C-alpha positions in Angstrom: -119.5 -90.4 83.1 -116.2 -89.7 81.2 -116.2 -86.4 79.5 -114.3 -85.7 76.3 -113.2 -82.1 76.9 -110.0 -83.4 78.6 -108.2 -83.5 75.3 -108.6 -79.9 74.6 -106.6 -78.6 77.7 -103.8 -81.1 76.8 -103.7 -79.7 73.3 -103.8 -76.1 74.6 -101.0 -77.0 77.1 -98.8 -78.4 74.4 -99.5 -75.4 72.2 -98.6 -73.1 75.1 -95.3 -75.0 75.6 -94.5 -74.7 71.9 -95.3 -71.0 71.9 -93.2 -70.4 74.9 -90.3 -72.3 73.3 -90.6 -70.3 70.1 -90.7 -67.0 72.1 -87.6 -68.1 74.0 -85.8 -69.0 70.7 -86.8 -65.8 69.1 -85.7 -63.8 72.1 -82.2 -65.5 72.0 -81.9 -64.9 68.3 -82.9 -61.2 68.7 -80.2 -60.8 71.4 -77.6 -62.5 69.3 -78.6 -60.3 66.3 -78.3 -57.1 68.4 -74.9 -58.2 69.7 -73.7 -58.9 66.2 -74.9 -55.5 65.1 -73.0 -53.9 67.9 -69.9 -55.8 67.1 -70.2 -54.8 63.4 -70.3 -51.2 64.6 -67.1 -51.9 66.5 -65.4 -53.6 63.5 -66.4 -50.8 61.1 -65.1 -48.0 63.2 -64.0 -45.1 61.1 -60.3 -44.6 61.1 -60.7 -40.8 60.6 -62.4 -40.6 64.0 -59.4 -42.1 65.9 -56.6 -40.2 67.7 -53.3 -40.2 65.9 -51.8 -42.3 68.8 -54.5 -45.0 68.6 -53.2 -48.5 67.6 -56.3 -48.6 65.3 -54.9 -45.7 63.3 -53.2 -47.9 60.7 -53.3 -48.2 57.0 -56.2 -50.3 55.7 -54.7 -53.5 54.5 -57.1 -56.0 53.0 -57.0 -59.3 54.8 -55.9 -62.1 52.6 -58.9 -64.1 51.3 -57.1 -67.4 51.9 -55.3 -67.6 55.2 -53.1 -70.5 56.3 -54.7 -71.0 59.7 -52.2 -73.6 60.8 -49.3 -71.3 60.0 -50.9 -68.4 61.9 -51.5 -70.6 65.0 -47.9 -71.8 64.9 -46.6 -68.3 64.7 -48.9 -67.1 67.5 -46.9 -69.4 69.7 -43.5 -68.3 68.4 -40.7 -67.2 70.8 -39.9 -64.5 68.3 -41.9 -61.5 69.7 -42.2 -59.8 66.3 -43.5 -62.9 64.6 -45.9 -63.6 67.4 -47.3 -60.1 67.3 -47.8 -60.2 63.6 -49.6 -63.6 63.8 -51.9 -62.4 66.6 -52.7 -59.3 64.6 -53.4 -61.3 61.5 -55.7 -63.5 63.5 -57.6 -60.4 64.8 -57.8 -58.9 61.3 -59.1 -62.1 59.8 -61.7 -62.4 62.6 -62.8 -58.8 61.9 -64.1 -59.6 58.5 -67.5 -58.0 57.9 -69.0 -61.2 56.5 -68.5 -64.7 57.7 -65.5 -64.3 60.0 -63.7 -67.7 60.3 -64.2 -68.1 64.0 -64.5 -71.9 63.8 -61.2 -72.2 62.0 -59.3 -70.6 64.8 -61.5 -72.0 67.6 -60.8 -75.6 66.4 -57.1 -75.0 66.4 -56.9 -73.8 70.0 -56.6 -70.1 69.3 -58.6 -69.2 72.4 -56.0 -70.5 74.9 -53.2 -68.9 72.9 -54.9 -65.6 72.9 -55.7 -65.9 76.5 -52.0 -66.4 77.4 -51.2 -63.3 75.3 -53.3 -61.2 77.6 -50.7 -61.7 80.3 -47.8 -60.4 78.2 -45.7 -57.8 80.0 -43.5 -57.0 76.9 -46.0 -55.5 74.5 -49.2 -53.6 75.2 -50.0 -53.8 71.4 -50.0 -57.6 71.7 -52.4 -57.5 74.7 -54.6 -55.1 72.7 -54.7 -57.3 69.6 -55.3 -60.5 71.7 -58.2 -58.8 73.6 -59.8 -57.7 70.3 -59.5 -61.2 68.8 -61.1 -62.7 71.8 -63.9 -60.1 71.6 -64.6 -61.3 68.1 -64.5 -65.0 69.1 -66.9 -64.3 72.0 -69.3 -62.8 69.5 -69.8 -66.2 67.8 -72.2 -68.9 69.1 -72.5 -70.0 72.7 -69.9 -72.7 72.2 -67.3 -70.1 71.2 -68.3 -67.9 74.2 -68.0 -70.9 76.5 -64.5 -71.7 75.2 -63.4 -68.1 76.0 -64.8 -68.5 79.5 -63.3 -72.0 80.1 -59.9 -70.7 79.1 -59.7 -68.6 82.2 -59.8 -65.4 80.2 -62.5 -63.6 82.2 -60.4 -62.7 85.3 -57.6 -61.5 83.0 -60.0 -59.2 81.2 -61.4 -57.9 84.5 -57.8 -57.0 85.6 -57.2 -55.3 82.3 -60.1 -52.9 83.0 -57.6 -51.0 85.2 -54.8 -51.0 82.6 -53.1 -47.7 82.1 -53.5 -48.0 78.3 -57.1 -46.8 77.6 -57.4 -48.8 74.4 -56.7 -52.0 76.3 -59.2 -51.2 79.0 -61.8 -50.2 76.4 -61.3 -53.4 74.4 -61.6 -55.5 77.6 -65.0 -53.9 78.2 -66.1 -55.0 74.8 -64.9 -58.5 75.3 -66.6 -58.8 78.7 -69.8 -57.3 77.4 -69.9 -59.9 74.6 -69.4 -62.7 77.2 -72.0 -61.4 79.7 -74.5 -60.8 76.9 -74.6 -64.4 76.0 -76.9 -65.4 78.8 -77.3 -65.4 82.6 -74.8 -68.1 83.2 -71.9 -66.2 81.6 -73.2 -62.9 83.1 -72.9 -64.4 86.6 -69.4 -65.7 85.9 -68.3 -62.2 84.8 -69.8 -60.6 87.9 -68.3 -63.3 90.2 -64.9 -62.5 88.6 -65.0 -59.0 90.2 -66.1 -56.9 87.3 -68.5 -54.7 89.4 -65.9 -52.9 91.4 -63.7 -51.6 88.5 -66.8 -50.7 86.4 -68.2 -48.7 89.3 -64.8 -47.0 89.8 -64.8 -46.0 86.1 -68.4 -44.7 86.4 -67.4 -42.9 89.6 -64.6 -41.1 87.7 -67.2 -40.1 85.1 -69.7 -38.5 87.5 -67.1 -36.0 88.7 -66.6 -34.8 85.2 -68.6 -32.1 83.4 -72.4 -31.6 83.9 -73.0 -33.3 80.6 -71.0 -36.4 81.5 -72.7 -36.6 84.9 -76.2 -36.2 83.3 -75.4 -38.9 80.7 -74.7 -41.3 83.5 -77.9 -40.4 85.3 -80.0 -40.5 82.1 -78.7 -44.1 81.6 -80.6 -45.0 84.8 -77.5 -45.7 87.0 -79.1 -44.5 90.2 -81.8 -47.1 90.1 -79.1 -49.8 90.6 -77.2 -48.0 93.4 -79.5 -49.1 96.3 -79.1 -52.8 95.5 -75.3 -52.3 95.2 -75.2 -50.6 98.6 -76.6 -53.8 100.1 -73.9 -56.0 98.4 -72.1 -58.4 100.8 -68.7 -57.2 99.4 -67.4 -54.1 101.2 -65.4 -53.0 98.1 -68.6 -52.9 96.0 -70.4 -50.9 98.6 -67.5 -48.5 98.8 -67.4 -47.9 95.0 -71.2 -47.6 94.9 -71.0 -44.9 97.6 -68.4 -43.1 95.7 -70.6 -43.0 92.6 -73.4 -41.3 94.5 -71.2 -39.2 96.7 -70.4 -36.4 94.2 -74.0 -35.8 93.4 -74.8 -35.7 97.1 -71.9 -33.3 97.8 -73.1 -31.1 95.0 -76.6 -30.9 96.3 -75.3 -30.3 99.8 -73.2 -27.4 98.5 -76.3 -25.7 97.0 -78.1 -26.0 100.4 -75.1 -24.6 102.3 -74.6 -21.8 99.8 -78.2 -20.7 100.2 -77.8 -20.7 104.0 -74.7 -18.6 103.8 -75.9 -16.1 101.2 -79.4 -15.6 102.6 -78.9 -16.6 106.3 -78.6 -14.5 109.3 -75.2 -13.9 111.0 -76.3 -16.3 113.7 -77.0 -19.0 111.1 -73.6 -18.4 109.5 -72.0 -18.7 113.0 -73.7 -22.0 113.5 -72.2 -23.3 110.2 -68.8 -22.2 111.1 -69.1 -24.0 114.4 -69.9 -27.1 112.4 -66.6 -26.9 110.5 -68.2 -25.8 107.3 -65.0 -24.2 106.1 -63.2 -27.5 106.0 -66.1 -29.2 104.2 -66.3 -26.4 101.6 -62.6 -26.6 101.0 -62.8 -30.3 100.2 -65.1 -29.5 97.2 -62.6 -27.0 95.7 -60.9 -29.8 93.8 -63.8 -30.8 91.6 -63.6 -30.1 87.9 -67.0 -28.4 87.6 -66.4 -24.6 87.5 -69.9 -23.8 88.6 -69.6 -25.7 91.8 -66.1 -24.3 92.5 -67.4 -20.7 92.1 -70.4 -21.5 94.4 -68.0 -22.7 97.1 -65.6 -19.7 96.7 -68.5 -17.3 97.0 -69.6 -19.1 100.2 -66.1 -18.9 101.7 -65.9 -15.2 100.7 -69.2 -14.4 102.5 -68.1 -16.3 105.7 -64.8 -14.4 105.8 -66.6 -11.1 105.3 -68.9 -11.8 108.2 -66.0 -13.0 110.4 -64.2 -9.7 109.6 -67.4 -7.8 110.5 -67.6 -9.4 113.9 -63.9 -9.3 114.7 -63.2 -13.0 114.1 -61.3 -12.8 110.8 -58.0 -14.1 112.2 -59.3 -17.4 113.6 -61.4 -17.9 110.5 -58.3 -17.4 108.3 -56.3 -19.8 110.5 -58.9 -22.5 110.3 -59.0 -22.1 106.5 -55.3 -22.4 106.2 -55.0 -25.3 108.7 -57.5 -27.4 106.7 -55.6 -26.9 103.5 -58.0 -24.3 102.0 -55.2 -21.8 101.3 -53.3 -24.4 99.4 -56.3 -25.1 97.3 -56.9 -21.4 96.7 -53.4 -21.1 95.4 -53.9 -24.1 93.1 -56.9 -22.4 91.7 -54.6 -19.6 90.4 -54.0 -22.0 87.5 -57.6 -22.8 86.8 -58.8 -22.5 83.2 -61.9 -20.6 84.2 -61.1 -16.9 84.5 -63.8 -16.2 86.9 -62.6 -19.0 89.3 -59.1 -17.7 89.0 -60.2 -14.1 89.8 -62.3 -15.0 92.9 -59.5 -17.2 94.3 -56.9 -14.4 93.6 -59.1 -11.8 95.3 -59.5 -13.9 98.4 -55.8 -14.5 98.8 -55.0 -10.9 98.1 -57.5 -9.6 100.6 -57.2 -12.0 103.5 -53.8 -13.8 103.2 -51.5 -11.0 102.0 -50.8 -9.5 105.4 -47.1 -9.2 106.2 -47.9 -8.8 109.9 -47.6 -12.2 111.7 -49.4 -11.1 114.9 -52.5 -13.2 115.5 -54.6 -10.4 116.9 -58.2 -9.5 116.2 -60.7 -7.1 117.7 -64.0 -8.2 119.1 -66.9 -5.8 119.2 -68.5 -6.0 122.6 -72.1 -5.3 123.5 -71.3 -1.8 124.7 -69.7 -0.9 121.4 -66.1 -1.0 122.7 -63.3 -2.9 120.9 -61.2 -5.4 122.9 -58.1 -7.0 121.5 -57.8 -10.7 121.9 -54.9 -12.9 120.9 -55.7 -16.1 119.1 -53.3 -19.0 119.0 -52.5 -20.5 115.5 -54.6 -23.6 116.0 -57.6 -25.1 114.2 -59.1 -25.7 117.6 -59.9 -21.9 118.0 -63.4 -21.3 119.1 -65.2 -18.5 117.4 -67.0 -16.0 119.6 -69.0 -13.6 117.5 -70.7 -11.1 119.7 -73.2 -8.9 117.9 -73.2 -5.1 118.6 -76.8 -5.4 119.9 -75.7 -7.6 122.7 -77.4 -10.7 121.4 -75.6 -13.9 122.3 -75.9 -17.7 121.8 -74.8 -20.8 123.7 -71.3 -20.9 125.1 -68.6 -22.1 122.7 -70.5 -21.1 119.6 -69.9 -18.4 117.1 -72.2 -15.5 117.7 -72.8 -13.1 114.9 
């Protein structure tokens, strides 16, 4: 017997499809609205907040209400560099209108290809900057405008500009690429395939070696949750940059552990660290910008030298520190802006590296309390033999405190 309830599921199924379509459309509209809002913030940037050297620091000149688009396009292709720059700049200013920017007018006249070619200019950074900004605004339009920017071959050029020496050009390229990638998964994948991940990771890597606040801001943004996936990327360069991003935080935490070992450990434990080339590892951290970390490392080095002196192994310890470049780094810290860092570095040099006597001689305290002179060659291969006064000893070839 045929039952009539079959029609209800079909109706529900159609309703479900319609609801799904509406949700998708609404989601797309919300993303577009958010992108437009972000772009508005970019367009309405306050001139008073800019550096004096910024190209954005210019007199506010109202864009003409009526622009001869054909004339602008013609001049954008002029062989006269001045005329070309002014035309590209007028294009950018016109597209930066707060309301109803005439994206279509320029798009239909082939402005995208012209602006894309301007990105390759080697004569004027200002022209490159204006062209990148204009393309950013065009990419903020509908999907057909974004598609035109992608089809013009602009994406690889923008990726290369991320490494430009002019910070305003690199910054504007980020804005342009974010507008393109934000238009959907298809364009996002194109941006990624164009090699954007490596320079972006490199930029983030430079940020995480900054101040505590800068590092924490990167962590608060959730960066570390993406690092494991990047470490499994098939491209070695991406893996390398991902490693660099996490490396500083790892080094910092390792420094804390080693510092605790040195400050609270026994002489035997400090001897073990020295035999593991800890001085070389610590000296590699002296170049970071974070004063707190540098001070922690300096205090660790100071404690190791004090113990080496106590057990008659100061000379080889100093030789190892100098051989690995540690002395050079201590001298560079004489110019550090942090007074405490400067003072500790100065005291270390004054106490341990200000000896006019070139004899590489050190006294070793033996188990019976007598002092024996031993000559140590100026080599980083010197084995430390720290023999404690109580006669305790460790394995052959190790430091014994």
